[in-house]
C-alpha positions in Angstrom: -1.5 5.6 -11.4 0.4 3.7 -14.0 4.0 4.9 -14.1 5.3 2.1 -16.3 7.6 3.3 -19.1 8.4 1.8 -22.5 11.6 2.0 -24.6 13.1 5.5 -24.9 11.5 6.5 -21.6 8.0 6.8 -23.1 4.9 6.1 -21.0 1.8 4.3 -22.3 -0.3 7.4 -22.5 2.4 9.2 -24.4 2.4 6.5 -27.0 -1.3 7.2 -27.4 -0.7 10.9 -27.8 2.0 10.2 -30.4 -0.5 8.0 -32.3 -3.1 10.8 -32.1 -0.5 13.3 -33.4 0.4 11.0 -36.3 -3.3 10.7 -37.2 -3.7 14.5 -37.0 -0.9 15.1 -39.4 -2.1 12.3 -41.7 -5.5 14.0 -42.0 -3.8 17.4 -42.8 -3.0 15.9 -46.2 -4.4 17.8 -49.1 -6.9 15.1 -50.0 -8.7 15.7 -46.7 -8.9 19.4 -47.3 -12.4 20.7 -46.6 -13.4 17.6 -44.5 -14.4 18.0 -40.8 -11.5 15.8 -39.6 -8.3 17.8 -39.6 -9.2 20.6 -37.1 -10.7 18.5 -34.2 -7.9 15.9 -34.6 -5.2 18.5 -34.6 -6.8 20.3 -31.6 -7.0 17.0 -29.7 -3.3 16.3 -30.5 -2.3 19.7 -29.2 -4.4 19.1 -26.0 -2.6 15.8 -25.7 0.7 17.5 -26.1 -0.1 19.9 -23.2 -1.1 17.0 -21.1 2.2 15.2 -21.8 4.0 18.4 -21.0 2.2 18.7 -17.6 3.0 15.1 -16.9 6.7 15.5 -17.8 6.9 18.7 -15.6 4.9 17.3 -12.7 6.9 19.2 -10.0 6.7 22.5 -11.9 3.0 21.8 -12.7 2.1 21.4 -9.1 4.0 24.6 -8.2 2.1 26.6 -10.9 -0.7 28.6 -9.4 -3.9 29.9 -11.0 -4.2 27.0 -13.5 -8.0 27.0 -13.5 -8.0 30.8 -13.8 -5.7 30.6 -16.9 -7.4 27.7 -18.6 -10.9 29.1 -18.2 -9.8 32.4 -19.7 -7.8 30.6 -22.5 -10.9 28.5 -23.3 -13.0 31.6 -23.6 -10.3 33.2 -25.8 -10.2 30.2 -28.1 -14.0 30.2 -28.3 -13.9 33.8 -29.5 -11.7 32.8 -32.4 -13.8 29.7 -33.1 -17.1 31.6 -33.5 -15.9 35.1 -34.5 -12.4 34.6 -35.8 -12.7 34.6 -39.6 -14.5 37.2 -41.7 -13.2 36.1 -45.1 -16.2 33.8 -45.7 -15.9 34.0 -49.4 -12.6 32.1 -49.2 -13.2 29.8 -46.2 -16.9 29.4 -45.4 -16.4 29.1 -41.6 -16.4 31.7 -38.8 -13.4 29.9 -37.2 -10.0 31.4 -37.5 -8.6 27.9 -37.1 -10.5 26.6 -40.1 -8.9 29.5 -42.1 -5.5 28.5 -40.8 -5.9 24.8 -41.6 -7.1 25.8 -45.1 -4.0 27.9 -45.5 -1.6 25.2 -44.3 -3.1 22.5 -46.5 -3.7 24.5 -49.7 -2.1 23.2 -52.9 1.5 24.5 -53.3 1.3 26.0 -49.8 4.6 27.1 -48.3 3.3 27.1 -44.7 3.0 23.5 -43.8 5.7 24.0 -41.1 3.1 26.0 -39.2 1.5 22.7 -38.2 4.7 21.6 -36.5 5.7 24.8 -34.7 3.2 24.4 -31.8 4.6 21.0 -30.9 8.1 22.4 -31.1 7.1 25.2 -28.7 5.7 22.6 -26.2 9.0 20.7 -26.3 10.9 23.9 -25.7 8.6 24.8 -22.8 9.7 21.4 -21.3 13.4 22.5 -21.9 12.8 25.8 -20.0 10.5 24.3 -17.3 12.6 25.2 -14.3 13.2 28.7 -15.4 9.5 29.4 -15.8 8.4 28.9 -12.2 11.4 30.7 -10.5 10.6 33.1 -8.9 7.1 31.8 -7.8 4.4 32.7 -10.4 1.4 34.8 -9.5 -1.3 37.2 -10.9 0.0 40.2 -12.7 -2.8 42.5 -13.9 -0.7 44.5 -16.4 -0.8 41.4 -18.6 -4.3 42.5 -19.6 -2.6 45.2 -21.8 -1.3 42.4 -24.1 -4.8 40.8 -24.1 -6.3 44.2 -25.2 -3.6 44.6 -27.8 -4.4 41.1 -29.2 -8.1 41.9 -29.2 -7.5 45.1 -31.0 -5.4 43.4 -33.7 -8.1 40.8 -34.1 -10.9 43.5 -34.5 -8.7 45.3 -37.1 -8.1 42.1 -39.0 -11.7 41.1 -38.8 -12.9 44.4 -40.2 -10.4 44.6 -43.1 -10.6 40.8 -43.7 -6.9 40.2 -43.1 -6.9 37.0 -41.1 -3.1 37.2 -40.6 -3.7 40.1 -38.3 -6.3 38.1 -36.4 -3.9 35.2 -36.1 -1.2 37.5 -34.7 -3.8 39.0 -32.3 -4.8 35.5 -31.1 -1.2 34.6 -30.2 -0.5 38.0 -28.5 -3.7 37.8 -26.5 -2.9 34.2 -25.3 0.6 35.3 -24.4 -1.0 38.1 -22.3 -3.2 35.6 -20.5 -0.1 33.7 -19.4 1.3 36.9 -18.0 -2.0 37.7 -16.3 -2.1 34.4 -14.6 1.6 33.8 -13.9 3.4 37.1 -13.8 6.0 39.3 -15.5 8.8 36.8 -15.0 6.8 34.1 -16.9 6.4 36.5 -19.8 10.1 37.2 -19.9 11.2 33.5 -19.5 8.7 32.2 -22.0 9.2 34.9 -24.7 11.4 32.2 -26.4 9.9 29.7 -27.2 6.5 31.5 -27.4 8.0 33.9 -30.0 8.2 30.9 -32.5 4.4 30.9 -32.8 4.8 33.9 -35.0 6.0 31.5 -37.7 2.5 30.0 -37.6 1.1 33.1 -39.2 0.6 32.3 -42.9 2.4 34.8 -45.1 0.2 34.2 -48.1 1.2 36.7 -50.8 2.7 39.2 -48.3 6.3 38.1 -49.2 5.8 37.9 -52.9 7.5 41.2 -53.7 10.4 40.4 -51.4 10.9 36.9 -52.8 10.6 38.1 -56.4 13.7 40.3 -55.7 15.5 37.3 -54.3 14.6 35.4 -57.4 16.0 38.2 -59.5 19.2 38.2 -57.4 19.6 34.4 -57.8 19.1 34.5 -61.6 21.7 37.4 -61.9 24.3 35.4 -59.8 23.7 32.2 -61.8 24.0 34.0 -65.1 27.3 35.5 -63.9 28.7 32.1 -62.8 27.5 30.5 -66.1 29.3 33.1 -68.2 32.6 32.2 -66.5 32.6 28.9 -68.4 29.7 26.8 -67.2 27.4 28.0 -70.0 28.8 31.0 -71.8 25.8 31.5 -74.1 23.3 31.6 -71.3 20.7 34.4 -71.6 18.9 35.9 -68.7 15.4 37.5 -69.0 14.1 38.4 -65.6 14.0 35.3 -63.5 14.3 33.0 -66.5 17.6 31.7 -67.9 17.7 30.3 -71.5 20.3 28.5 -73.5 21.7 30.4 -76.6 19.0 29.0 -78.9 16.1 29.7 -76.5 15.1 26.1 -76.7 15.5 25.3 -73.0 14.7 27.4 -69.9 15.7 27.3 -66.3 13.5 29.4 -64.1 14.0 30.7 -60.5 10.4 30.0 -59.7 8.6 30.9 -56.6 8.2 27.2 -55.8 12.0 26.8 -55.5 12.5 25.2 -52.1 15.0 27.7 -50.8 12.9 30.8 -51.8 9.5 29.4 -50.9 10.6 27.9 -47.6 12.8 30.8 -46.5 10.5 31.3 -43.5 10.8 27.6 -42.5 14.6 28.0 -42.8 14.5 31.1 -40.6 12.4 29.2 -38.0 14.9 26.4 -37.9 17.9 28.7 -37.5 16.1 30.8 -34.9 15.4 27.6 -32.8 19.0 26.5 -33.1 20.3 29.9 -32.3 18.3 30.3 -29.1 18.9 26.7 -27.9 22.6 26.6 -28.7 23.8 30.2 -27.8 23.4 32.6 -24.9 24.9 35.6 -26.6 22.3 37.8 -28.3 24.5 38.7 -31.2 25.2 35.0 -32.0 21.5 34.3 -32.0 20.8 37.2 -34.3 23.7 36.1 -36.6 22.0 32.6 -36.9 18.7 34.3 -37.8 20.2 36.7 -40.3 22.2 33.9 -42.0 18.9 32.3 -43.2 18.5 34.8 -46.1 22.0 34.5 -47.8 21.9 30.7 -47.2 18.6 30.4 -49.0 20.0 32.4 -52.0 23.2 30.3 -51.9 21.2 27.0 -52.0 19.2 28.1 -55.0 22.4 29.3 -56.8 24.0 25.9 -56.3 20.9 24.0 -57.4 20.6 26.0 -60.6 24.3 25.8 -61.4 24.2 22.0 -61.0 21.1 21.8 -63.2 22.8 23.9 -65.9 26.0 21.9 -65.7 24.1 18.6 -66.1 22.1 20.0 -69.0 25.2 21.3 -70.8 27.0 18.0 -70.3 24.3 15.3 -70.6 21.5 17.1 -72.5 18.3 18.9 -71.7 16.4 15.8 -70.4 19.0 15.2 -67.8 18.9 18.8 -66.8 15.1 18.8 -66.5 15.3 15.6 -64.3 17.7 17.3 -62.0 15.6 20.4 -61.8 12.4 18.5 -60.9 13.7 15.6 -58.8 16.6 17.3 -56.9 14.9 20.4 -55.4 16.0 19.1 -52.0 19.6 20.1 -52.9 18.6 23.7 -52.2 17.6 23.0 -48.6 20.5 20.5 -48.1 23.1 23.1 -49.1 21.4 25.8 -46.9 21.3 23.4 -43.8 24.9 22.3 -44.4 26.1 25.9 -44.5 24.0 26.7 -41.4 25.8 23.9 -39.6 29.2 25.4 -40.5 28.1 28.8 -39.3 26.9 27.3 -36.0 30.2 25.5 -35.5 32.1 28.7 -36.1 29.9 30.6 -33.6 30.2 27.7 -31.0 34.0 27.9 -31.2 33.8 31.6 -30.6 31.4 31.2 -27.6 33.6 28.5 -26.1 36.7 30.7 -26.4 34.9 33.6 -24.8 33.7 31.4 -21.9 37.2 30.1 -21.4 38.6 33.6 -21.3 36.0 34.7 -18.8 36.7 31.7 -16.6 40.4 32.5 -16.6 39.8 36.1 -15.7 37.5 35.1 -12.8 40.2 32.7 -11.4 42.9 35.4 -11.5 
């Protein structure tokens, strides 16, 4: 067996898997939408990721029992969703749930592209928790079949009412149940995070439109209030649209604004950081809850900058900022998320120090 490593500790077969993953993501571009390439390439890249994970966790992999049992059942579970996973044939003419998912991720103006990255993040976090997963020794745990039944029930409900989001949720819950069936209750508890992150792979579609519309109204109201303080005193607000005094130029808090449209992606990032960086449940929850106000703040800053530029340098300059600098929204949100994380880290460090002193005394 070739154990040679390359720079950064990579092995030759891992380089091959990285190339395969790069090809898979390349073929998820919108121009390949509807072609037969994206799904098999992406599936192969995920299989390669599992193989790399097993190689990187060789000791834990050998200690894991019932591998054939799990993978045989998992293959059957995947096959169910390949051949009987999607009933919305009028939208995606394929019985495969994965074809529906790929279509959702790669659709024009889709806000769910991050769903393609999440499975690889989960695999990386499984490596991070590898030792915890196999202690105590894993083994069969028949109550896990309850989760499998729940997943199957959700899929049947989604299939009948043509709501593929329910089927997607059922697929992940059932697969989670299969891991518990093969490797026990402790595995389910230890793997809840990162497995929980797969919930972010469920496309929201129009499910969040009502909620994000209220956020857009809130942003427009805040921006109008800030503008009336001196930035643009004659600004007029009509719903989610903001106009100059002559109604010749409009700024809209559109659904495509990066902070509003990508609020689920921001929530996913902050959830990952919260669980990796903190042990305290309330600190993890604080990081997750901060995603919402930070998304609003990012949009407020972006629009205020746009209005300020338009008032100072003219409408064309404002339009350029509005169309070319949408990343400001996400940059502001991530910068503030870093500050929140630093504040929480200092609090956790102080709490740990106090606990250590109390133990010594």
